[in-house]
Structure formats: C-alpha cells, structure tokens
N, C-alpha and C positions, 0 to 999 in steps of 0.2 A: 525442603522440597527437592525431589530428585530432578535434576536438570536433564532434559532431552539432549541428545547429541547435536541436534540441528539448531538449537538455541539455548541460551543460558538465562537463568533467572536469579537475581539477587534482590534481597529485601533489606532496607535499612531506613529507619526513621519514618516509617509509614509509606515509603516509596518503593515500589517494585520496579526494577529495571530489567527489561527483556532485551537481550542482544541476539540478533541473528548470528549464527556461528558457522557460516559456510563461506569464509572469506576467500577461499580458493576459487569459488564460483561466483564471486561478487554478491554473495547472499541470495542467489536465485532461489525461487520458491519451488519446492518439490511437494508432491501430494502429502508425504509424511510430515514435512515441515508445516504445511497448512493445517493438517489435522492436529498436530501437537500444539501449535500456537493457539488454536481455538480452545483446546483443552486447558491450556495454561490460563487464558483469559477467564474462562469459566471458574477455575480454581481461585484466581485472584478476586473475582467478583464476590465470591462467598467468604473471603478472608477479611474479617472486620479490621484487622490490624493494618491492612493495605488500603490507603486512602487516595493514592494517586499512582499512575503508571507511566513509565518512560519506555519507549521503544527505539532501539538504535541498531546499528550493524557493526560487526567486527571488521577490521581491515579498512580498505579504501572505499567501500560502498555502503550505502544504507541498505538498498535492496534493488537488484537489477531486474526484478520481475519474474515471470514464470520461467522455470528451467525447461528449455526446449528439448533437453536430452533426458528428461525424466520419463522413464518407460511407463509409469502408471498414468501419465497424462498423454504422452505422445508415443505410443508403442511402435517399435521398429516394424516397418512394413505394414502397419495397420492404420486404420482411420483414428484420428484423434477425437475422443468423445468430449468435445469442449463443453457442451451443454451440461453434461453430468459433472464435470469438474467445477464449473461455475456454480451450479445449483447446490452441490454437496459440500464444496469446500470454500469457494470465495464468498458467496453470498452470506452464509452464516457468520463468517469472520468479519465482513464489513458491517453487517447489522450489529454485531456485538460491540465493535469499536464505536459505532455511532450512538449506541443506546446504553452501554454500561454506565452506571451512575457513579462513576469515578472519573476525574479528569485524566485524559490520556495525552501525553506529550510525545511527539516524534522528535528525536534528536537526529536530524538529517545530516550525517557526518560525511556523506559522499553522494554518489549518483543515486537518484531515486527514479527508476525507469519502469514503465509499464505498470504492472500490478504493484510494484514497489511504490510508485507514485500514488497509486490508488490507496494503498495503506496509509501513506503519509497524509493524504487529503481526508481520510476518514478519521484521523486523530483530531483532537480538539485544538491543539497548539502545535506549531512547527518551529522549533529552534534550529536554524540552518547555518551550517559552517560556510564561511566565505568561499571555500573551495568546492562546495557541493554544487550539484546541478540536477535538473529535472528534465525528463523527456517522456512523452506518452508511448512512443515506439510501436504501438499496435499496427498502424498503417504500413509500417516498414516490412511486415510479413503478411500483409493482406487481410488483417483482422480489424475489428472495431473495438473501441474502449470497453473494458469490463472492470471488475473489481470496484464498482460504484463510481468510476470516474465520470461517466456520462451524467451522473446525478450531482456529485459533489463539486466537480470542477467549475461548471457554470455558476454555481452558487458562491464560489470563492472568488473567481476572477471575472465573472460576467460571460454572457453568451458569445460575444465576438472573439474575445481572447481565448475562450475554451475551444471554439471552432478552429481557430488558428493553431493552437497547440496540438489538437487532435489530428487535423488534416495534414499539417506540414511536419509535425513530429520533430521539430528542431530541438536540439539540446539548449536549454536556457540556463544561464548561470545564476548564482544566488542574487546578484544585484537586480537582474531582470525579474526574477521570481518575486523579489521583495516589492518591486515597483508594481507588479500585477496584483499584489495582495496575498501571495501564497505563504509568505513568511510571517510568523509572529515576531521574530527577531533574527537578525543575521549577526553572527559572532565569529571570532577567530576560531579556526579549525580545532586548535588544541583545547579550546574551552567549550566546545559544542555540547558534549555530554554533561559536563559540570553545570553549565548554564541551564540545561534542561532539567537536571536533577534539582537544582536550586529552585526553579519555578515549581517543580512538582512538590518539593518540600513545603513551599509556601502554601500551595493549594491543599496539601495534606493536613495542614494545621487549621484549615477553614472549617466552617460549620457544615452540618448535614445538608443544609440548604443548597450547597454547591451541586450535589447530586440531583436535587430537585430542580435546580435551574436547568441542568442539562436535560432532564426529562421534559421540562416545560418547553424549552426551545426546540427539542426534537419533535415534540408533539405538534408544535405550530409551524416548524420549518422543514421537517423531513417529508411531509406529505405522504404519499403512498410509496415509500422506499422499496417495499417488496415488489410492487408492480414494475418499478423502474429497473430493479435488478433482474426480474424475470424477463423483461424485454431485452436487456443486454444479452442474456443467455440465448434468447430467440434469434437475435441478429447475429450473434457469434456463431450459432449453428449454421446459418446461411453463409456467412463469410468463410467458415471453416470447410465448407463443401466446395469452394471455388478452386479453379486452377491456380488463381493467384496465390492462395494460401499455400498450396503445394509448392509453387515456385518460391515463395517466401521462405519456407522451411529449407528447401534445397539450397537456396542462396546463402542462408544463415550457416548451414552445415559446411558449405564449401567456401565460406568467407568471401563472397562476391556480391556485387550489386544485383538485386533481383530485376528481372525483366517482366514486369506486369503487362498483361494484355487486356485487362478489364473483363475477364471471364471467370 
C-alpha cells in the first residue's frame, strides 16, 4: 500500500495501523488528510487480510483537531465553508469509523482535541496513555461540536458530563477521562501503541461474528446518525457566521484570549 504523506499505514498479523503523520502540527486535520484517511479506511474495509484497525498519532499528539490554517477549509480573507467541510469530509469519515465491520482501536498517545477527540470517540476502543488528555475545544473559537461528538460523547459519558465537556471545554487528563468512561484502558505512555496493537491482534483472531456484533449494536444503538451529523453541520453553519467565530479565529491566530460578545 502506498502511504499518503499525511498518514502512514502498516499491516502486520491482520492488524492495520494508521498513524497521523503531521507531528509538527500536532497531527491537525487538513482537507487532504481527511480525504486520504477516508480512502484508506475504504481500502482496508475491502482487504480481507485486515481484520482490525489501530489509529494513532506521530509525535506528542493523537490529533489536535481541525487545522485552522488549512486554506481549503478556512481560506485567507474568505468565509469558511464549514457546512461543506462537515458534509463532505467529516461526516463520511465518522460514519465509516462507526460502521466498518472491523474493530477500530484508538491508541490515544497524546492530546485528542476537537475533531481529534471526535475521531477517538468514533472508534470502538480507546487505549489511552497516562500522559494523554482530551478537550472538545470548539467553544473556544465560538463553534459547536461536530465530527460526531454531539452524538457519541453523551452515549459514552452521559448527558451531564458531555454538556460539561462541551461547554467548559476544559482539558481533562487520562485519569478523569477514565473515570468518565472514555477509556477502555489507561496504560504507560511508552506502551500505548503496543497495547492497542495487542488488543487489535486479539480481535483480529476472532470470528466473523465480531463484525456482525458491531453491525448489530450500531443498528440498535446509533439511531439516525446521519440526521445527527446533518444537524451538527446546520448548527455549525450558524455558529460559523457569528462575530464570535471571527473573533475566535483572530484570537487563535494572534495567540490571545478571545473576547466573545455573544453575537
């Protein structure tokens, strides 16, 4: 398999490991990365030799979320077409993670922020380094959660905790994440990927029914995921048109605290 420059793919013993390969940007998501990642998942879905998938990040981060300097998403001097990005790139990726009939394990080796947290929550299992952290981040630039977080997070941690995580957007460490139910297992940082691959290898040796179990639980537990994702896009369009979002972007670019006015 030819590896895209924005992520690497290795396959061994029935396990495909996908590593975000933008460590200089804390593995922030560009339009090209989202497109190529979805393509990789579709390829792995068709590959009968691959029976489980691990997703991790190079460097210090798992994934820091949307790259706010990506000109295909946030063009300089132009309006960000958030609805188009969500509909064309994020939604198909999240649906694929939730419905692919192969176990998907996130090896959360560092910070999982914004859409990076969304990707982690769309995986079936989360092996989390003791030094890792989670944060929703969206509210910090005047936006609402997308990348499926409004759907997955309440189902993982409950409504009250999800509301707290989304509204306050505090960074929570691995211990708190574990207490909330976000983590399948918390492990030493240096063993995070190895532990995830070990779990993946165990699942890869399982029967075909593992994929059917995922289909079964998805059918009964996901409800109308497409409607939920569509509504995320609708609300993000509204949030993206506010003065607060413009202020959030400006504050991010200038590395200062935003001054939101509620408009």
